[in-house]
C-alpha positions in Angstrom: -32.0 17.1 -101.0 -35.2 18.9 -99.2 -35.4 20.2 -95.6 -37.8 17.5 -94.6 -35.2 15.0 -95.4 -32.2 16.6 -94.5 -34.1 16.9 -90.8 -34.9 13.1 -91.1 -31.5 12.5 -91.7 -30.3 13.5 -89.0 -33.2 12.0 -86.7 -31.8 8.7 -87.4 -28.1 9.2 -87.2 -28.5 11.4 -83.6 -30.8 8.3 -82.5 -28.0 5.7 -83.8 -25.5 7.3 -82.1 -27.5 7.6 -78.5 -28.9 3.5 -78.8 -25.3 2.8 -79.6 -23.4 4.9 -76.7 -26.0 3.5 -74.1 -25.5 -0.4 -75.2 -22.2 0.7 -75.2 -21.8 1.7 -71.4 -24.0 -1.6 -70.2 -27.5 1.1 -70.2 -29.3 -0.4 -72.3 -30.9 -4.2 -72.8 -32.8 -6.5 -75.4 -36.1 -4.9 -73.4 -34.5 -1.7 -73.9 -34.7 -0.9 -70.1 -31.4 -0.3 -67.6 -30.7 -3.5 -65.4 -32.0 -2.8 -62.1 -28.7 -1.8 -59.7 -27.5 -4.1 -57.1 -28.5 -3.5 -53.2 -25.7 -2.5 -51.2 -27.5 -2.3 -47.9 -26.0 -5.0 -46.1 -29.2 -4.8 -43.2 -31.9 -5.6 -45.9 -29.9 -8.4 -47.6 -28.3 -10.7 -44.1 -30.2 -13.7 -44.0 -31.2 -13.0 -40.0 -32.9 -9.8 -40.8 -36.6 -11.4 -40.8 -36.4 -14.0 -39.1 -40.2 -14.2 -38.9 -42.5 -13.5 -41.4 -45.3 -15.5 -40.1 -45.9 -15.3 -36.0 -48.8 -16.7 -35.8 -51.0 -15.4 -33.2 -50.7 -13.8 -29.6 -51.7 -14.8 -26.0 -51.7 -13.1 -23.7 -52.5 -14.6 -20.3 -52.8 -13.8 -16.8 -51.7 -15.4 -14.1 -52.1 -13.0 -10.9 -55.4 -14.0 -9.3 -56.3 -10.3 -7.9 -59.7 -9.2 -6.6 -61.1 -7.2 -9.4 -59.0 -3.5 -9.9 -59.3 -0.9 -12.2 -56.5 0.3 -14.2 -56.9 3.8 -15.6 -55.1 4.3 -19.0 -54.0 8.0 -20.3 -53.6 7.3 -24.2 -51.8 10.8 -24.4 -55.1 12.6 -26.2 -54.9 17.1 -25.8 -57.5 18.7 -23.8 -58.1 20.6 -26.8 -61.7 19.3 -27.7 -64.9 17.6 -27.2 -63.6 14.0 -26.1 -64.7 10.7 -28.1 -68.1 10.0 -27.2 -66.6 6.1 -25.8 -62.9 6.9 -24.8 -62.5 3.1 -24.6 -61.7 3.4 -28.6 -59.0 5.1 -28.2 -57.5 1.9 -26.6 -58.7 -0.1 -30.6 -61.8 -1.8 -27.8 -65.8 -0.7 -29.3 -64.6 0.6 -32.6 -63.1 -1.1 -36.6 -60.7 1.2 -37.4 -56.8 1.7 -36.3 -56.7 4.0 -33.3 -54.4 6.8 -31.2 -53.5 4.3 -28.8 -54.0 0.3 -29.8 -53.0 -1.5 -26.9 -56.0 -4.3 -26.9 -54.0 -6.9 -26.1 -53.7 -5.4 -22.7 -56.4 -4.3 -22.3 -58.8 -7.5 -23.3 -56.4 -9.4 -21.1 -57.5 -7.4 -18.0 -61.0 -7.2 -19.2 -61.1 -11.2 -19.4 -59.9 -11.2 -15.9 -62.3 -9.3 -14.2 -60.8 -6.1 -13.9 -62.0 -2.7 -15.3 -60.0 -0.2 -17.7 -60.8 3.2 -18.2 -59.9 6.1 -20.2 -58.7 9.1 -19.4 -59.8 11.8 -21.8 -59.3 15.5 -20.0 -62.3 17.8 -20.7 -61.4 21.4 -21.2 -64.6 22.4 -20.7 -64.9 20.5 -17.3 -65.1 22.5 -13.9 -63.6 21.4 -11.0 -65.3 20.9 -7.7 -64.7 22.8 -5.0 -62.4 22.4 -2.4 -63.2 21.0 1.4 -62.0 23.4 4.0 -57.7 23.0 4.3 -57.6 20.9 1.2 -56.9 21.0 -2.2 -58.8 20.7 -5.8 -57.8 17.5 -7.2 -57.3 18.1 -11.3 -59.6 16.3 -13.4 -56.4 13.6 -13.6 -56.2 13.6 -9.8 -60.3 12.4 -9.5 -59.7 9.4 -11.6 -56.4 8.5 -9.8 -58.5 8.6 -6.3 -60.5 5.8 -8.0 -58.0 3.9 -9.1 -55.3 0.5 -8.5 -53.2 1.1 -11.1 -52.0 3.9 -13.9 -50.9 2.9 -17.7 -49.7 6.2 -19.8 -48.0 7.1 -22.8 -48.1 10.4 -21.6 -45.0 12.7 -20.1 -46.1 16.4 -20.3 -48.3 17.2 -16.8 -48.8 20.3 -14.6 -47.4 20.2 -11.4 -50.3 19.5 -9.4 -50.9 16.6 -11.8 -46.9 15.6 -11.1 -48.4 16.0 -7.2 -51.6 13.5 -7.8 -49.2 10.4 -9.2 -46.2 11.0 -6.8 -49.3 10.7 -4.1 -50.8 7.7 -6.6 -47.3 5.7 -6.1 -46.8 6.2 -2.4 -50.6 5.0 -1.3 -49.1 1.8 -3.4 -50.4 2.5 -6.7 -48.9 0.1 -10.0 -47.9 2.6 -12.8 -46.3 1.7 -16.3 -45.0 4.3 -17.6 -44.3 4.1 -21.7 -42.5 6.6 -23.6 -40.9 7.1 -27.0 -37.9 8.5 -28.9 -38.9 11.8 -29.3 -40.5 12.3 -26.0 -37.1 14.2 -24.8 -37.3 16.5 -27.9 -40.9 17.4 -28.0 -42.2 17.3 -24.8 -40.4 19.4 -21.8 -42.3 18.1 -19.0 -40.6 14.6 -19.8 -37.9 15.3 -17.5 -40.1 16.2 -14.4 -42.6 13.5 -14.9 -39.2 10.8 -14.9 -37.9 12.9 -11.6 -41.1 12.8 -9.8 -41.1 8.4 -10.7 -37.6 8.1 -9.9 -36.6 7.1 -13.6 -34.6 8.4 -16.1 -34.1 8.6 -20.3 -31.9 9.2 -22.9 -32.6 10.8 -26.1 -32.0 9.1 -29.3 -33.4 4.7 -30.5 -31.8 1.5 -30.2 -31.0 0.1 -33.3 -29.0 -3.1 -34.7 -27.9 -3.9 -38.1 -26.3 -7.2 -38.2 -29.9 -8.8 -35.8 -33.0 -7.1 -35.6 -37.1 -8.0 -36.7 -37.8 -7.0 -39.9 -36.0 -3.8 -40.1 -32.6 -2.0 -38.3 -35.0 0.2 -35.3 -37.5 -2.8 -34.1 -35.1 -4.5 -31.3 -34.5 -7.7 -29.3 -33.8 -7.1 -26.3 -32.9 -9.9 -23.9 -34.0 -10.7 -19.6 -31.1 -9.6 -17.4 -32.2 -12.3 -14.9 -35.3 -13.8 -13.8 -38.3 -11.8 -12.5 -42.4 -11.6 -12.4 -41.5 -9.4 -15.4 -39.7 -11.5 -17.4 -41.1 -14.7 -17.2 -41.3 -16.3 -20.7 -39.9 -14.4 -22.1 -37.0 -15.5 -23.7 -36.7 -12.8 -26.0 -39.1 -8.9 -26.4 -39.4 -6.7 -29.6 -39.5 -2.6 -29.7 -40.9 -0.9 -32.8 -38.7 2.2 -32.1 -36.7 2.1 -28.5 -35.1 4.9 -26.3 -32.7 3.9 -23.9 -34.2 4.0 -20.3 -32.6 3.7 -16.2 -33.7 3.9 -13.1 -32.4 5.6 -9.6 -30.0 4.0 -7.2 -32.4 0.8 -5.9 -34.2 0.0 -9.3 -33.7 -2.7 -11.6 -32.8 -3.3 -15.4 -35.2 -6.0 -16.3 -34.5 -6.2 -20.1 -31.7 -4.9 -22.1 -31.1 -5.0 -26.5 -28.7 -8.0 -27.6 -25.3 -7.6 -28.6 -24.7 -5.5 -31.8 -27.1 -3.0 -30.6 -26.1 1.0 -31.3 -27.6 3.9 -29.8 -28.4 7.0 -32.7 -27.2 9.5 -30.6 -23.5 8.2 -30.5 -23.3 5.5 -33.0 -22.1 3.5 -30.4 -22.9 0.3 -28.9 -25.1 0.5 -26.6 -26.4 -2.5 -23.2 -28.6 0.8 -21.8 -31.6 -1.1 -20.6 -34.9 -0.7 -22.5 -37.0 -1.8 -19.7 -36.6 -0.7 -16.1 -38.4 -1.5 -13.2 -38.7 1.1 -9.6 -40.7 -0.9 -6.9 -43.8 0.5 -8.2 -43.2 1.6 -11.3 -41.8 0.1 -14.3 -40.8 2.5 -17.3 -40.5 0.9 -20.7 -38.6 2.4 -23.9 -41.3 2.2 -26.4 -45.2 2.1 -26.6 -46.1 0.3 -29.6 -45.2 -2.9 -28.6 -48.5 -3.0 -27.1 -50.0 -3.2 -30.8 -52.0 -6.3 -31.7 -49.8 -6.6 -34.7 -46.4 -6.3 -32.2 -48.3 -8.6 -29.5 -47.3 -11.6 -31.8 -43.8 -10.9 -32.2 -41.1 -13.0 -30.4 -42.7 -13.6 -26.6 -43.9 -9.7 -26.6 -47.7 -11.1 -25.3 -45.8 -13.3 -22.4 -44.5 -9.7 -21.5 -47.6 -7.6 -22.0 -49.4 -10.7 -19.6 -46.5 -10.0 -16.5 -47.7 -6.1 -16.9 -50.9 -6.9 -16.8 -49.9 -9.4 -13.8 -47.5 -6.2 -12.7 -50.5 -3.6 -12.7 -53.3 -5.7 -10.7 -50.5 -7.7 -7.4 -50.7 -4.3 -6.3 -51.2 -2.8 -2.6 -53.2 0.1 -3.4 -55.0 2.2 -0.3 -56.7 4.6 -2.1 -56.4 8.3 0.1 -59.1 8.1 2.9 -59.5 4.0 2.8 -56.9 3.6 6.0 -53.9 3.1 7.1 -52.0 5.9 7.0 -53.8 8.0 4.6 -57.0 7.8 6.6 -59.4 7.6 9.3 -59.4 3.8 11.4 -63.2 2.6 10.5 -64.5 1.0 13.0 -64.5 -1.5 15.0 -60.5 -1.2 14.1 -60.4 -2.7 11.2 -58.4 -2.1 8.2 -60.0 -2.4 4.8 -58.1 -5.3 2.4 -55.8 -4.1 0.5 -56.5 -4.3 -3.5 -54.4 -7.5 -4.5 -51.0 -8.5 -3.5 -47.7 -7.2 -2.9 -45.8 -7.9 -6.4 
């Protein structure tokens, strides 16, 4: 037998042995492909996981009839270079793409009801104005807050001077919505300082629910702890990636995760709130629920409308506008406050 013939016979014998062994242990099929293994992860098979894969349209409505307010939004853009030509595009407005902080449902509701939405983008080249005799010069943020009635922020790392300005803003009746993320406690060391300024707290880790959730185990449901203006029309809210939050004595828990929820850092059941209120401050353990796609889930649209009402129903008295923060105008009449007390 020639060498070529010998090699051909050896190849045929080896191939037959491989195929025969594969068929014997179930690795080959009639199509020559291995069958797909069965999925063993219950949280991907449970019928309760995807309960609403076609949620419809979000309807964000406001009930408050306050006079026109100015809501300042800090989307968390670092002062590392020139800001965008149109800062409002950072909120998903004025452009066609997906932006860093897309909160169109909230911004649109405010604008459609006659309120102004401004965006704070720090300018690293901007010089601070000269201080008045005996007065401190405000930061860029302080200048913008002086012109605002409410403040929405996704940033937690502020300088000490900015923290003082935020505290003064709250003390003068301005309303603040602070939305944080599960990694803020690790990536932004200033988070604890802002929490202390606003008398709120944050716990490390994220909340998840393997038994009942919206689309995946990190998208947890939260339910109201009682009746309040913030929970009007909210049976359930969905938070895509939420961290537990808290408030100082005197504050209130507004939304808590449903039964079966656990905390990633302990792997134990948790009822720690995901949304709290402390007088003029609302803190939320998630920011992505404000996006257009998430506004359609559960009752998020109703929650967003309630937050819009909270922002504009403030009792803000800017410094120098009257009351204890400035002189009384001629005739002894105090100027009206913006909105009504919440």
